[in-house]
C-alpha positions in Angstrom: 122.7 55.7 94.8 119.7 53.3 94.0 116.6 54.3 95.6 113.0 54.9 94.5 113.2 58.4 96.1 115.8 59.2 93.5 113.2 58.9 90.7 111.0 61.5 92.3 113.9 63.9 93.0 113.3 65.8 89.6 109.6 66.3 90.6 110.6 67.3 94.1 113.1 69.8 92.7 110.5 71.5 90.5 108.0 71.9 93.4 110.7 73.0 95.8 111.9 75.7 93.4 108.4 77.0 93.0 107.5 77.1 96.7 110.9 78.5 97.8 110.4 81.5 95.3 107.0 82.2 96.7 108.4 82.3 100.3 111.4 84.4 99.3 109.2 87.0 97.5 106.2 86.8 99.6 107.6 86.5 103.2 111.2 87.2 103.5 114.3 87.4 101.2 116.2 85.4 103.8 114.5 82.1 102.4 116.9 82.7 99.3 119.5 81.3 101.7 117.8 77.8 101.3 118.4 77.6 97.6 122.1 76.2 97.9 121.0 74.1 100.8 118.4 72.3 98.7 120.7 72.0 95.8 123.2 70.2 98.2 120.4 67.9 99.4 119.2 66.9 95.9 122.8 66.0 94.9 123.5 64.2 98.1 120.7 61.7 97.8 121.5 60.9 94.1 124.3 60.2 91.6 126.1 63.3 90.0 124.0 63.0 86.9 120.7 63.0 88.8 122.0 65.7 91.0 122.8 67.9 88.0 119.4 67.4 86.5 117.6 68.1 89.8 119.6 71.2 90.3 118.9 72.5 86.8 115.2 71.9 87.3 115.4 73.5 90.9 117.2 76.6 89.7 115.0 76.9 86.5 111.7 76.5 88.6 112.9 79.0 91.1 114.0 81.6 88.6 110.9 81.0 86.3 108.5 81.7 89.3 110.3 84.8 90.3 110.3 86.0 86.6 106.5 85.5 86.7 106.4 87.9 89.5 108.4 90.6 87.8 106.2 90.6 84.6 104.6 87.5 83.0 106.1 88.3 79.6 109.7 88.2 81.1 109.1 84.8 82.3 108.9 83.5 78.7 110.8 86.0 76.5 113.3 87.5 79.1 116.2 85.0 78.3 118.9 87.5 79.1 117.6 87.5 82.6 118.0 83.8 83.0 121.5 83.9 81.8 122.2 86.9 84.0 121.0 85.0 87.1 123.0 82.0 86.0 126.3 83.9 85.6 125.4 86.0 88.6 125.8 83.0 90.9 123.3 80.4 89.6 126.0 78.3 88.4 126.8 77.3 92.1 123.5 75.7 92.4 124.4 73.3 89.6 128.0 72.6 91.0 126.5 71.8 94.4 124.1 69.2 93.0 126.9 67.6 90.8 129.4 67.5 93.4 127.4 66.7 96.5 127.6 62.9 96.2 131.2 63.3 97.0 130.4 64.0 100.6 128.7 60.3 100.9 132.3 59.0 100.4 133.7 60.5 103.6 133.6 63.7 105.0 137.3 63.9 105.6 138.2 63.5 101.9 139.5 66.3 99.9 136.5 66.3 97.4 134.0 66.2 100.4 135.8 69.2 102.0 135.7 71.3 98.7 132.0 70.7 98.3 131.3 71.7 102.0 133.5 74.7 101.6 131.5 75.6 98.2 128.3 75.1 100.2 129.4 77.5 103.0 130.5 80.1 100.4 127.1 79.9 98.5 125.1 80.0 101.8 127.2 83.0 102.9 126.8 84.8 99.5 123.0 84.2 99.6 122.7 85.6 103.1 124.6 88.7 102.2 122.7 89.4 99.1 119.3 88.8 100.9 120.0 91.5 103.8 117.5 94.3 103.3 119.0 97.7 102.2 117.0 100.8 103.1 117.3 104.0 101.4 115.4 107.6 101.9 114.6 110.3 99.4 112.7 113.6 100.0 112.7 116.0 97.0 111.1 118.9 95.3 111.1 119.8 91.5 109.4 123.1 90.6 108.9 124.7 87.3 108.4 128.5 87.4 109.5 131.6 85.3 110.6 133.6 88.3 112.9 133.2 91.2 110.9 132.0 94.1 110.6 131.6 97.9 109.1 128.4 99.4 108.0 127.0 102.7 107.5 123.3 102.3 107.1 120.5 104.9 110.1 118.6 106.5 109.8 114.8 107.3 109.1 113.0 110.5 110.7 109.7 111.8 108.5 107.0 113.7 111.2 104.5 114.9 114.7 103.7 115.2 115.4 102.8 111.7 114.0 106.0 110.5 116.2 107.9 112.8 119.3 106.1 111.4 118.1 107.1 108.0 117.7 110.7 108.7 121.2 110.9 110.3 122.7 109.6 107.1 120.7 112.0 105.0 122.6 114.4 102.8 121.7 117.4 100.5 122.5 117.1 97.0 122.6 119.5 94.0 122.3 118.5 90.3 125.0 118.3 87.9 123.9 121.6 86.3 124.8 123.7 89.3 123.1 124.7 92.5 119.3 125.6 92.1 118.9 127.0 95.5 120.7 130.1 96.9 119.5 129.9 100.5 117.9 127.0 102.7 117.1 126.9 106.4 114.5 125.6 108.9 111.8 128.0 110.0 108.9 127.8 112.5 105.5 128.5 111.0 101.9 128.0 112.2 102.1 124.6 110.8 105.3 123.7 112.6 108.9 123.5 111.4 109.4 123.7 107.7 112.1 124.1 105.1 112.5 127.7 103.9 114.0 127.7 100.3 114.9 130.4 98.0 115.3 129.0 94.4 116.1 130.2 90.9 113.5 130.3 88.2 114.1 127.6 85.6 111.6 127.7 82.9 110.1 129.7 80.0 106.8 131.5 79.8 104.4 128.4 79.8 104.8 126.2 82.8 103.8 123.1 80.9 104.7 119.7 82.8 105.0 118.3 79.2 107.4 121.0 78.2 111.2 120.1 77.7 113.0 122.5 80.0 114.9 122.4 83.1 113.3 122.8 86.5 114.4 124.0 89.8 115.2 121.1 92.3 116.2 120.5 95.7 116.4 117.0 97.4 117.9 115.0 100.2 118.9 111.3 100.3 120.4 108.7 102.3 123.0 106.2 101.8 121.6 102.7 101.9 121.0 101.6 105.5 121.6 97.9 106.2 119.1 96.0 108.5 118.8 92.5 109.6 116.3 91.3 110.1 114.5 93.6 107.8 111.7 95.9 109.0 108.8 97.0 106.8 109.4 100.6 105.6 105.6 101.5 105.6 105.2 104.8 107.5 108.6 104.7 109.0 109.2 108.3 107.7 106.5 110.7 106.3 105.9 114.3 105.4 105.0 116.4 108.4 102.8 118.3 108.7 99.8 116.4 106.9 96.2 117.5 107.3 92.7 116.1 106.6 94.0 112.5 106.4 91.6 110.2 104.8 92.3 106.3 104.8 91.9 104.6 101.5 93.5 101.1 101.7 92.8 100.2 98.3 94.8 97.6 96.3 95.7 98.1 92.6 97.5 94.8 91.6 99.8 94.9 88.7 98.0 93.1 85.7 101.2 92.1 84.2 102.7 90.2 87.2 101.9 87.2 89.2 100.9 86.7 92.0 99.1 90.0 92.8 99.7 89.6 96.5 103.5 89.9 96.1 103.6 92.5 93.3 101.0 95.3 93.9 100.3 98.9 94.8 98.3 99.9 97.7 96.8 103.4 98.1 97.0 103.8 101.9 95.7 107.3 102.4 95.0 110.8 101.0 95.7 114.0 102.8 96.6 117.6 102.1 99.9 119.2 102.7 100.5 123.1 103.4 103.0 124.9 101.2 103.8 128.6 100.4 105.4 129.8 97.2 106.1 133.4 96.7 107.5 135.3 93.6 107.9 139.0 92.8 104.5 138.9 90.7 101.9 136.2 90.9 102.6 133.5 88.2 101.5 129.9 87.6 104.0 127.1 88.5 104.2 123.3 88.4 105.5 121.6 91.4 106.3 118.0 92.3 107.1 117.0 96.0 108.0 113.4 96.6 109.1 111.3 99.6 109.9 107.7 99.7 111.7 105.2 101.8 112.4 101.8 100.1 113.6 98.4 101.2 115.5 96.3 98.6 116.9 92.8 98.9 118.0 90.1 96.5 115.8 87.1 96.2 117.9 85.5 93.4 121.0 86.1 91.6 120.0 89.1 89.5 116.4 89.7 90.8 115.4 92.0 93.5 112.4 92.4 95.9 111.6 96.2 96.5 109.0 97.3 99.0 108.5 101.2 99.4 106.3 103.7 101.0 105.8 106.9 98.8 104.1 110.2 99.4 103.6 112.6 96.3 101.6 115.4 95.0 98.6 114.7 92.9 97.7 118.1 91.4 101.0 119.8 90.1 99.8 123.0 88.7 99.1 126.1 91.1 99.6 130.0 91.3 102.0 131.7 93.5 101.0 134.1 96.4 101.1 134.9 100.0 98.6 132.4 101.1 99.0 128.8 102.1 98.2 126.3 99.4 97.0 122.9 100.5 98.5 120.6 98.1 96.5 117.2 97.6 98.7 114.2 98.5 98.6 110.5 98.3 100.3 107.9 100.3 101.1 104.4 98.7 102.8 101.2 99.7 104.4 99.3 96.7 105.7 95.9 96.4 107.5 94.8 93.3 110.0 92.0 91.9 112.5 93.4 89.4 115.1 91.9 87.3 118.7 93.0 86.8 119.3 96.0 84.5 115.8 97.0 85.0 
């Protein structure tokens, strides 16, 4: 197809791939669906050779931009990631660009029908991959020389999606066998809490750097699908939480670009009441974490993850009969990751 526009298609392909990657990573993963559509358009308005070239440039620009968002170095040295994205489905983009000119010869012809079926399959596949998946984790790791009795906060839900997550939550034990010998919900002066009895799992010195097994207990959900996706920020959180101080401070990842897409935001700091009893007073190391994450594919082999996390900041304390107010931090994290990462 002879047209002045044809000669500008390679440049248009490069720019389109760049802008589409920003939309998919920065606004919503559903923009990924437009990648095969753009490939078809590039091929339709050119010959099969120009269509192939344009779609190579389109896919390369799109993937390179997303690799920059992961880590700048992977955009230049992560060759395996490019091949992974290609064999994960990126080859369909090149096929669409090469075969799209067949549709101009008549939509009822066999070749045109095959191309349209391929377009529908590619769009459907990208649609499925781009649907956000949510998961929920709430856990405890504790290193102590004695068996212990604990009161720790539960979690609170703030909307329908959070309720769905809580309903799918299951309790899990590690492959080493059960760490706890009793768990139940108990009312306290701070509201309802988990009451756990756990086995001591460490030698005399509770050093967080020491290699050794810790007692642990956690609950997690299966992935919950949502379309359109909702932000996970503060959907579920630890409760009760006291002395809340808003921070709202961004900590962009220096290795990634652009910072507005890949960044960590400290939302707030607060304290959380816990009580840890042992037969005799002893030092212990504790980690409590809660997270809800939203993950969706924005390319073949690349995912966008958004998560809300609450975790303890000072891990070392001493057991006793009094409440301990653990310093906690809430963070909102956004990142782009490559396959196998």
